[in-house]
N, C-alpha and C positions, 0 to 999 in steps of 0.2 A: 090207791096204792098202800096207804098207811096201814090199813087193816087186813090185807090179804093174808100175811103169814099168821096173824093172830086168829082170824076166821078159820083158816086151814086147821091150825092147832086146836083151838077151843070148840068150835062147832062141828068140824067133820073129823076130828081125832086122827088127823094125818101125821104120820111119823115126821121128824124133823128132816130126816134125809130125803123124803119125798116132797117136803115143802122147798127144800134147797134145790131139788131137781127142777121143779116147776119155775122157781125164780130165775135158775140159771137158763132154762129153755126161753123164758120170756126175754131175758137180756140178750141171748144170742139171736132170737127172731127180730129184735129191734135192730141189729146191725144191718142186715140186708134192706130193712124197711128204710132206714135212714140214707142208706146208699141209693135207694131207688128215687128219693126225693128230688135230686136236681133235675133228672131227665123227666119225671113226671110233671114237675114244676114248669120246665121249658115247654112241655107239650101243651099242658091246660091252664098253665098260670099258678103263680105262688097262691093267690087268694083262693082259687078252686081247689088246689092241693091241700092248703090249710084246712078249709072247710071240709073237704071229703075225707081227710085223716082224722079229723076231730070226730066226724060221724062214726069212722071205724072204731074209734076209741070208746064212743059211747056204746055202740054194739057190743064191744067186748065186755063191757060191765053188766050187760044184761044175764049172761049165764051165771055170774057171781051171785046176782041177786034172786034169780029165778029157778035155778037148778042146784039143789043141794048135794053136789057130788064133787070128789076131789079132781076128777078129770075136767069136768064142766068149768069148776073154779080155775084150773090151771090153763086150760085153753082160752077162757075168757080173759084171764090175767094176760096171757101172751099176746092176744089179739089187741087188747087195751094198751099194752106197753108199745108193742109195733106202731099203732096208730099214733100214739103220742111222740114217738120218735121220728115218725114222718111229718107230724104236724109242726112240731117246734120250730125247725129251720125254715120250712116255707113261711110260716107265719111271721118269724122274726125278720126275714127278708122283705115279706109284704109290708111290714110295718115301717122298716127302715127306709124302703123306697120311697114311701109317701111322706116321710119326715124330713123337713129341711135339714141340711147338714148341720147348722148352728144349734138344733135342738135335739139331735140323735142321742147324745149323752143323756140329756134329761129323760127322753122318751125311754131309753134303755133301762134307766134307773126307775122310772114309773112303772115300767112293765115287769120288771123283776120284783119290785116292792109288791105289786098287785098280785103276783103269782104267789110270792112268799105269803102273803096275808090270805090269799085263797086257800093254799094248802093247810095254813096252820088253822083258819077258822073251820074248814071242813073237818080237820082232825079233831078238834075240840068238840064241834057240834056233832060230828059223827059218833064220838064216844058216848055222848049223851043219847044220841037216837039208838044206839046199839044196846044200851042199858034198859031204855023204856020200851023200845019196838023191835030190836034184833038187828042183825046183819043185813039181812035182806032189805029192810027199810032204809038202812044207811047207803047201801049200794044203789038202791033205786033213786035215793035223794041225790047222790052224786051224779048218776046217769042223767037225771032230770035237768039238774043245774047245768051240767056239761052240754045237754042237747039245747037247753035254752041259750046258752052263749053260743053254740055253733050256729043255731038258727039266725041269731042277731048279726053275727059275723057274716053269714052267707047271705042275708038281706042286704047288708052294706056292699058286699062285693058284687052282688047281682045289680043292685042300684047303679053302681058304677060301671055296669056293663061287662064285667070281667068273668061272669060265669057262662059266657056264650059257647065256650069250648068243651064244656062239659056234656 
């Protein structure tokens, strides 16, 4: 998410108004995705919803990395943001349901700290990757790391027998 607008401007020479258009479309698409979350979570479970939505976000990163076009980048960004908006609440509820009440504040703090560190580290390292290897490599690295995390989470959820409804 950090490099979307810079990529659109610098690599694809997209006008500022068009970058704003795609950013707005992505944020608007995130609203129904987030609203679908509770019913989907009730149907297939919070863990399965979190894993599936995270996979959707990963798939959204692929057009950004592999297709150098403003439309592909905009659609990919939209899919990624929608998947993220669906994943976050499902994962949060999943995590809090499994955390003893006395540890929920600490778990929430650890989760937010890990997320913040991940975003800042990816932004820092992503900038280095972009300079040395280009935007495509940075987006692929982000997709790969997100996929790795998604697979680890899905493995955990499956091991607990919670992916059976998928």
